[in-house]
N, C-alpha and C positions, 0 to 999 in steps of 0.2 A: 145548712149554712145560713146564718142571719146576715142580712144586708139592709142598710138604711141609706136611702138616696134622697138628698135634699134638692130642692129647686125653688126658684122664685126670687132669689136675691137680685140685687142690682143697685143702680144709682137713682136716687129720687131726691127731689127738693124738700126742704123742711115743710111740714104740713101735709105732705103726700102720704100715700098708702102703698103697702106691698103685702102680698100674701105668700107665705112660705109653705111648701108642702114637703112632707117626709113620707116617702113610700117604703113600706117594709116588706121584706120577703123572708120567710123562714120563722117569722114571729108575728103574733097578732097583739094588738093593743087591748084586747079583751083579757089577755093573760099577763100583761105587763103594764107598768106605768109609762106614759109617754111624756117626754119633756123637751123643751127648747132651752138651750143654754147659749150664751154669747161670750165672746172674748174680744175685748178691744186691745189695741197695741199697748203693751206695758202694764196690762191689768190682768187680774186673775179671771178665770172662767167663772161665770155666775149663772145660776138658774134663773131664767126669765119667766117661764110658765110651765105648769105641769098639769096633766090630766091623768087621774088614777084609773085603775081597772073598772071602778064603779061609776066613773064619769065625773067625779069631783074635780074641780079646778082650783089652782092657786097661782098667784102672780107675785112677782117682786113689786114692791111699792112704786117704783119709778115708772112702771108700765100700766098700772091699774087704771082702768077706764079708757085705755087706748089700744091695748092688745087683747086678742081673744084666741084662746086655744080650743081646738075642736078636733073631732075625728070622724071618719066616714062610717056608715052603718056596718060595713064589713070589718071594721076595726083594723084595716090594713094601711091606712094613711092618717097622719096627724097633720093638722094645719096650724099656722099661726098668722092670724089676720092682724096686721099692724097699721094703725091709723094715727093721724096727727104726729107723724114721725119727726124726731128732733135730731140735730147733729150728734148729740150724745148717744143716740141709738146706734151709731156707726160701729160695726163689729163684724166678726165672723160668727155666724149663727150655726149651732150644731144641734142636730136631732139626737135624742137619747131614748133608748128603750130599756127599761130595767125590770127584769124578772126577779123571782125570789132568789135566784142563784148567781146571776151576773148581769152586767150592764153592757149595752152595745152602743156604738157611736157611728154617726154618719161622717162624711168627709168635710162637711161644712159648706156654707154658702155666704158669700160676702154681701153685706148690706152697707151701703154708703149713703149718708144723708147730708146733702149740701145745704149751707145756710144762705 
């Protein structure tokens, strides 16, 4: 059974930092792509950052230079380091693991950035 558990969300002032973690069980990020998505109220869920099986990373333009996605050596946890946070980064952040056959989601963690 695959389970993704996010942590690290919270309330932070603009310009601050947060680090999100996604702990996986039943799947490893060496066999699947790991991603962070976010969904703000009234908006569609969007891909924020992704790390592929071979370690390549991609980011949505709005977070380039501010966010960094990484994973631990055991490939069981994916992180999202978020710096220089802006109010528009406020959203529920979801972890995603995508194998060749299906995708899995975490329950989400709230990130709120105050101005």
